N, C-alpha and C positions, 0 to 999 in steps of 0.2 A: 873583652869580647873581640873576636876577630871579625873582619869584614865578611868572611865566609859564614861564620856562625850567625851573624845578623841577617845575611841573605837567606839562609835556611829558615830562620825564625819568621821572616817576612814572606816566605815562599817565593823567593826570587833567585835567579842565577847570580853568582858572584859578579859576573861581567856586567849584568844590568845594574846591580847596586853600585858598582864602580862607576858606571856612566852617570848615575844620579849624583854620586858624591863629587865627581869631576865637573858636573854641570853640563855635560854634553847631551843628556836626555832628561826629561822630566817625568815623574811618576804619573800614572793615570789616577783617577779618583779613588778606585778601590785600593790601590797600593798605598795611597796617601792615608786612607782611613785605617788600613792595617798597621801602618807605621805609627799613627797617632795612638791607636789602641795599645800597641806594644809598649810604647814609651809613656803611656798614661798622660798624654797631653792632647790639646785640641789640634785640629788640622790647621787652624789659624796660627797656632804657635809654630808648627813646622814650616809654614809658609812665611813666617816672620811678618804676619799681618797684625798691625796694631790698631786698636780703636783709638779714638781721641783721648780717652782716659785709659792709658795702658797700665798694666800692673808693674810694680817695681820688681826687681830681681828677687827680693826676699818674699814678696807676695806670690810670685810664680813658683818659687821653691816650696813655700808653704802649701800651695795648691797641689803641686806635684807629689809632695809627701803624703798629703791627705788622700789623694786618689790612689795611692799605692798601698794603703792600709786595708786590713780586713774590716768587715762591718763592726766587729767588737772593738777593734782598735780605734776606728773612727769615733765611736760613741765615747770611748775613754778620752780621746784627744779633744773632743768637743766639751766634755765635762771639765777638763783642765783649763780650756779657754774660758769657760764660764767663771771659774774660780778667779782667774786673772782679772776679768771684767769686774767682778764684785770687789776685789781688792782695790782696783782703780777708783771705783765709785766711793768706797770708804775713804780713800785718801783725798779725793776731791771734796767730799762732804766735810771732812775734818779741816781741810785747808780753808774752805768757805766759812766755816764756823769761826776759825781763828782770825780770819780777816775781818769778820763782822765784829768780833770781840775787840780787836785792835782799833777799829774805826770808832767804836763807842767810847773807848778809853781816851782817844784823842779829842773827842767832842766835848 
């Protein structure tokens, strides 16, 4: 994507966007919200504002991907995540049972 294409998508002139990129001007609130909506991120993300407990790069990517999906794709994505969680619980349960069995054998 070119700077001109992005400026058009955000309803800005290319020179104004160029000033934002170079840091010689700052966007107003409405422009910031349009940019956040366009990129499917929060305004905090664009402002590089981090909470005490910030997300890792992978967590931010996961959130970005999720927000970019259709409703149907989001539902499928969540179903897949639930499958991973169930698999992890089974592994943890199996590991706990094995440790209990081993501790009884040692006693």
